[in-house]
C-alpha positions in Angstrom: 0.0 0.0 0.0 2.9 2.3 0.7 4.3 1.9 -2.8 0.8 2.6 -4.3 0.6 5.8 -2.3 4.0 6.9 -3.6 3.0 6.2 -7.2 -0.2 8.1 -6.8 1.6 11.0 -5.3 4.1 11.1 -8.1 1.3 10.9 -10.7 -0.5 13.8 -9.0 2.7 15.9 -9.0 3.1 15.4 -12.7 -0.5 16.0 -13.6 -0.9 19.2 -11.6 2.8 20.4 -11.8 3.0 20.3 -8.0 5.9 20.0 -5.6 5.0 17.3 -3.1 6.6 16.1 0.0 5.1 13.0 1.7 6.2 11.5 5.0 4.9 8.2 6.4 5.7 7.1 9.9 4.8 3.6 11.0 3.4 3.7 14.5 4.6 0.3 15.7 8.3 0.9 15.1 8.6 4.6 14.1 10.1 3.7 10.7 10.0 6.8 8.5 9.5 6.9 4.7 10.0 10.0 2.6 8.8 10.9 -0.8 10.1 14.3 -2.0 10.1 15.8 -5.4 11.8 19.1 -4.5 14.5 19.0 -1.9 14.5 22.8 -1.5 10.8 22.8 -0.5 10.4 20.1 2.1 11.2 20.2 5.9 14.8 19.1 6.7 15.2 15.4 7.4 17.0 16.1 10.7 14.0 18.2 11.9 11.6 15.5 11.2 13.7 12.8 12.8 14.1 15.0 16.0 10.3 15.6 16.1 9.3 11.9 15.7 12.1 10.8 18.1 10.4 12.9 20.8 7.0 11.3 20.2 8.3 7.7 20.9 6.9 6.1 24.0 
C-alpha cells in the first residue's frame, strides 16, 4: 500500500505540476519513509527525525 501511495503522489505531481513532500511514519516501530520531489521545499530530514524521536513512548 505504501508503494501505491507513492506512485499516486508522483502521478498527482506530474498531472498538476506540483511539488509534493510526503512523510509516512509507522506507529509500531517509528520507521519513517520519505517521498520528496523538491529538496528545496520540504522540511529538513533532521528536523523530522528529531520531532518523531520525541514522540516515541
